N, C-alpha and C positions, 0 to 999 in steps of 0.2 A: 555629613555632607548634605547640602540643601539640594532642591530639586534641579535648579540651574546648573550647579556644579556637577551634579550627577549626569545630566544630559550632555554637558559638555565633554565629560570624560567618555561617555559612551560614543559620542561622535568622533573622538580622537582615537578610539580603540581600532587598530588595523584589522584585527581578527573579525571583530563584530561588523566592521564596514565591509569587509570582503563577503562575509555571510549574507548581510543585507543586500549587497549589490547582486550577488548571484541569486539570492531569493527573489529579488525584485523581478528578474527576468521571468522567473517561474510565476510569481504572484500576479504580475500584470496580465498574463494570459489566464491564470487560474481564476481570477475574479470574473473575467468575461466568460470563460468556460463553465464555471460554477453557476453563473447567471443563466446560461443557456441550458445547462443540465437541469437546473431547478425548474425552469419553465417547461423543459422537455418532460420532466417527471410528471408535472401536472397534466400535460397533454396525454401522456401515456396512461395515467391513472384514470382520466376521464374517459379515454377511448376504450379501455379494456374492462374496467370495473375491477373490484377488489379480487375476485377468484382468478381471473385471467392474468392480472398483475402478479398475483402469486405464482402462477404457473411460469411465467416468463423469469421471474426472480429465482425460482427453483432450478430452471434449466441453466441459467447463467451460473448459479452457485455450484451446481454439479460439475459442469465442464471446468470451471476455474478450479474446483477442488482436485479433480483428476490431473489437470496440468501442473498444479502446484505440488502434488505428491512427488513428482519427478523432477521438480524444479530445484536447483542448487543456488537460487538467488544470485545468479552470476554477476550482477551488477555490484553486489557487495564484495564478491571475490576479486572482480577487476579493480575496483577502488583500492582494496587492501594490498594487492600484489603488483598489478600492472602499473598503477599510478606512481609508487615509489621507484619502480625500476626505470620508468620513463623520465621521472624528474632526476634521477641520478645519471642519466645519460647511457643507461645499460640497454642500448637499442635492441640487441639480439634477444636478451631476456624478455624484454617488453613485447617484442614481436611474437616470440614463442608462447608467451602467456595468452596474448589475444587470440592467436590461432588455436591453442589447445582448448581454451574456455569455450570458443565459438564452436568448435567440432563437438565438444562434450554436450553443449546445450542442443545442438542440432539432432544428435542421436537421441537424447532424452525426450525432446519435443515429439519426434516421431513415434517413440515408444508410448508416450502419453496419448497421443491421438489414437493409436491402435487399441490401447486399453479402454479408452473412452467409448470407441465403437462397440467393443465387446460388452461393455457394462450398460450401454444405453437402454437395452429392453428392461433390465432390472430397475434402472433409475426411473423409467416411465411408470412401472408398476408401483414402485415403493413411494416415490415422491409425488408424482403427478396423478396417480390412480387411473392412469389411462395408457395402456400398452401401445396404442397408436401414436403416441406422443414421442416415441423413441426416435422417429424420423426427424423431429425437430431438435432433439438433443444433439443427434449426429450433425445436423445442418449447422447449428451454432458452433459445433466443435471445430469447424474448419479454421476458427481463429487461432487455434494452436499451431497450425501449419503457417499461417500468414505472419505469425510472430515467432518464427522458428528459432531465431538467435536474438530476440528483442532484448533480453536482459544483459547479455554481453555487450551489445551495441550501446545500450543505455549506460553502462559503466564506462565504456570507452569515451563517449561524449562528456560524461561527468568528469573523467580524468583529464580531458583536454579542456575543461571549463567551458564547454559549449552549452551552457544552460539556456542561452537566448534561442538557440536552434531547437532544443528540446521543447521549450515553452511554445515556441511558434507552431510546431508540429501538433502539440497537444491542443492548441486553440483550433488548428485546422480540422482535426478529427472531431472536436466538439461541434464545429459549425456544420460539418457534413452530416453528422448524426441528427442534428437539430433540424436541418432542412428536410431530411427524409421523414422524420417524425412529424413535422408541421405539415408536410404534404399529405401524410396519412390522416392527419386530424381534419384538415380542410376538406379532404375528399370523402371523409367519413369511412376510411378503410380500416376499420377496427379489426385487426387479426393478430394473433401470436406471430405467425410467420413474417408479416410485414415489419413488426417491431423488432423482431430478432434480425431481420435484414438491415435495418437501420444501424443496429449495434455492430453487426459484422462489418459494414462498410466503413464505419468510423475506426474500428480497431484494426482493420486491415490497412487503412491509410496510415494510421499511427505506426504500426509494426514496420511496414515496408519503408517508410520515410526515415525512421530512425536507423534502420539497418544501413540504408544508402549513405546517410550522412556519416555514420560511424566508419564505414569503409572509406570514405573520402578523407576523414580525419586521420586514419591510419596511413593512407597513401601519402598524405602531406608530411606527417611526422616520422614515419617509418617506411620509406620507399622500398618495395620488394618484400614487405613483411610476410607475405604468404609463402615466400620461398625459404624462410628460415625454418630449420629443423626443430622439432620439438625438444630434442636433447640440448638445445642452446640454453635451456633453463633447467637447473639441477634441483630446484626446490619443489617438485611436483608433489611429493609426499605431503609436505606441510600445506601446500595449496589445497590438495584434495581433502585433507583432514579438516581444514577450515571450511571447504565447501560442504562436506558432510555434516558439519555442525550447523550451517546455515540451513541445510536441507531438513535436517531433523527438527530445528527450530520452526521452520515453515510448515512441516508436517504436523507438528503439535498445534500450531496456529489454525491449521485447517480444522482440526477436530474441536478445538476449544473456542474458536472465535468466528471463522469464516463459514462453518457449516451450520450455524444457528438457523438460517431459513430452511435447511433441509431437515433438521430436527423438527422444527414446528410443522413442516409439511407432513412428515411421516407420523408424528405423534398427535397432531390435531387436523388442520386443514389448510388448504392453499389460501383461504381467506385470512387466516392468521398470519401467513407469510406476507400478504398484501399489507396488512396493518403494520407489521414490523418493518417492511420495506419503506413505508411512508415515514415512519418514526425515525429510521436510520437516515433517510434522506435529510430530515431537518437537523439531525445532529451533524451530518456532513457539512453544514454551514459552518460549523466550528473549525473544520479542517481546511476550509478554502484558503485563508492567509497563513495557516500553520504548516501545511504540507510542504510548501516550497523551502521552509527552513531546514527540514530534516536532512536532505542530501548535502547541501553545502555545509551544514554544521558537522556532519559526519566526515566530510573531507578535512575540515579544519581541526576537528578533534584528533583524527588520525595523524595529522601533520604535527600538531603540538605535542602529542603524547610521544611520538617518535623522536622529537627534539628535546624531550624531557622538560618542556616548559609547563609545568603542572599548575603553576599559579595562573598562567594565561588560560589554560583549559578551564579551571574553576570559575574564573572571571567570565568567560564566554558563556559557560553554562548558566550561570546566574542571570546574566543579561538577557539571554534568549528566553529563559523562563519567565522573567518579569514582562518581557514584550507579549509573549503569548498569553500570559495570565490576564493581562489587560483585556485582550480581545475576547477570551473565553468568558470572562465575567460579563462583559457587555452583551455578547451575542447569546450566551447561554441564558442570561437573565431576561432578555427580550423574548426568547422562545418560551420560557417558563411563564411569563406574564401574559403573553398574547397568543400562544400556540393553540390554546383551546378554541379560539375564535378563527384564527387563520386557517387551520387545517380544513374545517368544513367549507370555509369560504372559498379556498383555493381548489380543493380536490373533490368537492360535493359532500354533503352530509354523511354518506355511507362510510367516509374515512374518519369520522370523528373519534372513534375508539383508538386511533393511533396516538392521540395526544399523551395519555399517561405513559405509554412506552417511550415517547420521545423525551419526557422529563426524566425517566430513569436512566436512559442512555446518555443524556447530557452529563450526568454526574461521572460516569466511568470514563467517557471519552474526553471530558474536560480534564481530568487528571492526567490521562495518557497524552493529551496534547501539550499541556504545560511541561511535562517532563518527557517530551518526545525524543530526547537524547539518551534515554535510559539504557537501551540496548546498544546503539552505536558506541557509547562510552565504554561499555564492557568488551566490545569487539576490538576497539582501538587498544584496550589495556591488555589484549591477549587472553581474555576470559570468555571465549565464545560458548563454552559449556554451561556457564552459570545461568544465563537467561533461559536456556533450554531446560535445565533442571527445574527452575522456577515455574516455567510454563507448564511443564509436564505434571509437576506435583499439585500446583493450584488448579490446573486444568482437570485433573482427575477428580477433585472434589466438585468442580464446576459441572462436569459431565454427570456425575452421580445425582446432583441436585436437579439437573435438567430432566433426566429420565424419570425422576421421582415426582417433580412438581409441574412440568409443563403439561403432562396429560390431565392434571387437575385444574391448573390455573391458566394454561394456554400461553399465548405470545407475551403477555405481560410478566410472567414468571421467567421467560427466556430473557426478556430485556433486563429485568432486575438482577438475574444471575450473571449475565454477561457483564453488566456494569460493575458488579462486585469483584468479578475476576480481574478486571482491568486495573481497579484501584489497588488490589492486593498485590498482584503480580508486578506492576510498575513500581509500587512502593518498595518492594523488596529489592528490585533491580537498582533503584536509585540509591538506596542504602548501601548496597554492596559496592556500586561503582564508586561512590564518593569515599568509602573506606579504603578502597584499593588505590585511589589517587593519592590519598594522604600517606598510605604506606609506601608506595613507590617514590613519592616525593621525599619522605624521610630517609629511605634507603639511598637515594641519590645524593642527598645532602651529606650523609656520612661517608660516602665513597671518595 
């Protein structure tokens, strides 16, 4: 098939068109938000310096880790269970699911906040090397409460195809955060508390707005949903089993991926965290147009697998990967070729050591982006435990290498090890997911 015919086939593919349409809502705001975030990152880096930037990064990483420990990634649960019930017209079941997941997330969010408060003094001593910094850990931790049912609300908006609303809110929070940071930069108010306040303002706006819009969506599609008894849905055991798997997967990700800044802080210094933060910021450029694909793709994968349209599933996966691969090659190549010059130019010369870490991270995140559907595919196939087992097994090796090599080689070792973890774990998930699709497709053909 020549290029013209291939592009024509892609344009006529209803699944791909739906994914691109919904991704477009997110991408349009993501591009602007990413641009603001990128400039904002430059301002923060210049304001704080590498050590203070490392402190802010460590505080954010710790609060996020504690919150995620008790998170059941309810947006995945909602898409997996609420969305089919809503589509099938089972309104009582859908209402009960929305109510039950929201209540569960609220309880776990409150618990996470209390645990964070108790652990704040330890975190300040271990990661920030400053007991007085516990105050700022707790201060930033208020975002847990302002986003008390954010994941459930996000899943509800996603299930109602309100990607445009989600995108608008994301853009609004980016603008608010940028304005506060820019004000600090122009007034030379260089302080950790001021920067944390900017992030708190943006995340609070984001969380509150998503919750409000989700409630409005429920009121429109399921009037009186809050009065529906939880017993209206009989599949709670399966739902919570799925939620537990997503929680365990998230917990593993905390230790093997999200906590890398904390490992660097405890094993080396906050300066290393600052370099790693800048490097990760550059690799996040790869995610700007990719991230919007993930959730719409998951929605379509779930639908096609449920309808046993396996050939459509595989076709969608191939086309999404080719689209993403084109961007990764272009953006990643640009960063590798010019990052050595751009980082000192944009952030000042003190951040030049971040460049080699950025190159290392591009490899792992590039692979993860191209095959961003690796875990959603396994979830849709009813194999939520497999990516968990892979992450835990490969992650155990990763952690051993981190505690062995990072004290010797610092943040560069952390970047290389994380990149290798992403390549190996994603590769295994992709292999297993494609094998399972072919197996279920063959079984369906014989039935």
